[in-house]
N, C-alpha and C positions, 0 to 999 in steps of 0.2 A: 723673299726667296727662299725656293728651294732647295735641298742639298742634293746634290749630285750625287752619281754613283762613286767619283772616287773619294770625298768626305766620310760617305758612308759606309765603305769599308778601309778608310783610315782607323777608321773609330771602328770597328770590328780587327782592327789591327791590333790598337794600345788599346785595345781589350780594356677649532673654531673656539671665540671666545671663554671663557668661564664660562658654562652656562649652569643649571641650575641643574639634578642631576638627575629631577624629573621632567625634563625635554632630550635630554639624553638615551640614544639605546645605550648597547653594553656595547664597548671599543671592538669585539670582537664583531658584530650586525659590522658596526661603521666601516671598519675600516674591510670587511668581504664587498659589500656592499658602492665601494669607493674602488674597490679597485677594479669589478668587473664597470664601474662608469668610468675609470681610466680610461683601458684596454679601447668600450667602444668610441670614448673620444674621438681617441685617436687613429684610429684602425682603417684605413679602409673600405667599400663597403667590399664584399668578397667578386661579390658580382659583376666589378665595374672591368673590363681590361684589362693588362697591365700597364697600359701609359696613362690610362684613367688616375690608377692606382699612384703613381708615382705619383703623379699630380696632387691627388688629394695628399698621399703621404704629404712632401714638398709644402706646401698651401699650410700643415696643420705644424709642423717645425718652423714656421717663418709665424703664426701665429700666436705659440708658446715660446714666442720672442731669446730662442735659442739665439747665438751666438752667430749668426752668420759664416764664420768660417769652417763651422759644428755641420753646418747644416749638410753637406757631400759627402761628409764624412759618415752625418748618422744618413745619408742617402745606401748607403753604400750597404753600413752594418745592416738594415730591414731586409735588403737584397739579398744578402746574404744568409738572413734566419730567412726569407722564404722560398730560399734555394732560384735566387733571379739573379743573369748576370746583366752586365749593363747592353753585351748583347746584344740578345734578345729585344730589349727598348729597344734598340735604333735597328735590329732588322723590320722589327714591329710601324715604328716608322717609316722607314725605309718604305716600305709598302705600304700602309696609310697616304705617303707622298704620292708615288707614282698612279695609286686610285684617287686623286687629291674631288675629281669629276665625283667622286659616288662620295666627297664625305657627311658624314651623318648634319651634321650641322654646318652653322658657321662658330660656334661658340668652340664646340669641337675643337673645330680645325685654327681658331683662334689658346684651345689651351693647349694643342697641340706643340702651336708652332714659341710660345710661353718657354714652353719645355726642351725644345730644339733652344733654347737661348741660355735655360738655365743650364745643360750638361755641356755649352761650348763656353760661358764665363768659368763654371767652379771645374774646367780639364776633369769631368766624368770620364772613363773610358776615353779617352780624348787630346789634344793640348790642347790650352785654354786660348780662347779666339775671344778679346773684346768687342773687335768689329763686328764678330755675326755674330755674336752673340747679342749686342747693341741691335740688330736689324734686325734681326727675330723676335725679340719687345717692339719694336715699332714693327710690326710684323700684325702680330698680336691686338699694340693698343690701338691699330689702328682701327681694328673693331668691337672700342669699346671694351674690352679683357677686362676684367680690375685686377688679374697678376703684369698683364701686360706691363700695363699705367702704373702698377708700383712698380713693376719695374724697371719704365723708364725714370721712372721718378728717380730713381734709385740711380740709375744713372748720369740724371744731370747734376743729383748732390753730387756726388762725389769726382761727376769726372772722366766716371766708366763706358770708355767707346764712342762718345760725346762731349763738349767744348761746357765747363762745370756753368751751371746757371740756377741759382738760383730762383730766381720765380717759377722757369719752369715748374725744376723738379717738385711744386708747391702747385702746384698747377695740375698738373699730372698725380700724385698725391689725389689730392681734391677730390677726381677725379671718382678714380680707385677709392676713396671714402663714403662718395656718396651712395656704391653699392655696396656699403656697407665691411667692405675689408678692415679687418683692423688694423692689423697692423702699417697701413696707411694712415692711419690715423694718427699712432703713434709715431709714429713719424714724423708730424705736420705737428706734435704734440713738443718733441723735440726740436723742432726747428721755432718755433712762437717760443721756446723758453730762454735758446741756444742766441736766440735776437733779443734780449729780455722780458718778454712781453706774459712776463707768470701771468696773468690774469688770465688774459685770451688762450693758452693755454690749458688751466686749472679747467675753464669751463667746457671747454671740448674735450675732455679725458673724466669729465664728470654726466657730460650726458649721454659718454656712451657708457663708460657706470653705470652711469640710472637705467641704461636700455637690457641690464644683467650681464655687458660680459665678465668674465673674470681678468683677464689681462685685465681692465682697466682698473677696478677695483683696486687690482694690487699696486698698480701703480700711482692709484690714486691717496691708496694706502699710506704712501710713503712724501706724498705730499700734506698731508695732515699731520706727519709726525715731523716736520719739518717746518711747517709754516710758507707752505711755498704757494704761493697764488690766494691765499686764503689763509685768516686765524689760527696759530698755532691749538690743535685737539689731537694730544689718546685715543681720546674714547671715540672720538670719528676714524682714526687710523684704523685702530684692532675692528672694528666693528666692518671696516669695509674688508678687513682683513678676512674675518670672521666668514660673511660674504663668499669671499671669492671658497675659502677653506670648502665651503658647504656646495659651492659649487663644481668641486672635485682641481682647481684650478694645484699643480704640480711646484710652481716657485709659491704661491701663499700659502702652500702648506710645510715649505719651507721653509717661509722668515715667523710664521706663524710658534713651529717644533722651533724657531731661538728662541723662539719668545718665553716657548712653558719649557723648554728645555737651562733658563738664565731666570725667567718670571719674573720677565720685565714685563708689568699691563698687565699680568695675569697669571694667579698662582701658579707657580712652579710645578711640571707633570712630565718628569723626566720619561715614564711610561709611551708618554699619548704623544712625543716627541718623537721616540726610535717611530717607534708606528708610524709617525709620518714620515720624517724623509723615509723610513724603507715602499712607504708609497708614492711618495716620488718620485725614486731613482727605478719604478717603473717607466718612467719616461725620462732614462739617461740623464736625470738633470743631475749635472758635476756636485752644485752642492749641495745633494743630496747624499751622495757619494762624500763626500770630506764630512761634511758632520757626524754622518755616523763613523764615520774613521777616530774621529775626537774622541770622541762616547766612551 
């Protein structure tokens, strides 16, 4: 379903664990290098078109595991920071759909349709419309686009724009996860866990963590700490968290910072904890701001 001019016009109107000192660089060097790593990790490529930049930004927001209610707000903040307006995206999408016969690739077309679905689901610059959102996600998912498949899974899991069907949600998440989209994997983990299948959930999470995914490592740390789906092990929990920190994960930075601040399983180090909280705040992580405010 391609948006008609009336809809476009409507949118326009509403316009690390305690490690020996010999293996550590100075805190200042770590701080500087990780901040650069953070920025590179989360920012869209400058050469991308504006719609592609928005798609990249939203995908990274999902990977960071931000609460879904904060994602559209983060998008608007990002756009304002980069001096963009929602109308710019809509006009570019309108121009793209009008010239759809000249589209660069099916993959780009599917991503644009997913972006339209996101715009309508969260009412970014327009009124929320769950039917249109679902239809765009379905069109995107029909081409096996990992974002479209993920969002279809969300629709069926929550009953948004479709009848709630757990097995359908799992099916779409599996298809998205098969393409390496980790948010789909995390949702599958949560679904297995909610059904009482902790061992299956743990194994899926560990497989992802073993591939070097920092968010999976961060989540796995919590499972080891609680002994969920596996024997409880604080040493393993800290090890996973340390690896996630080394990979530059801001959530892990916050969690490891708390351990450092209160000496939970590691030597207390308030200075380093503050440094980690500040680095995590680059990603607008709420807990980073909250922890800094308490110190």
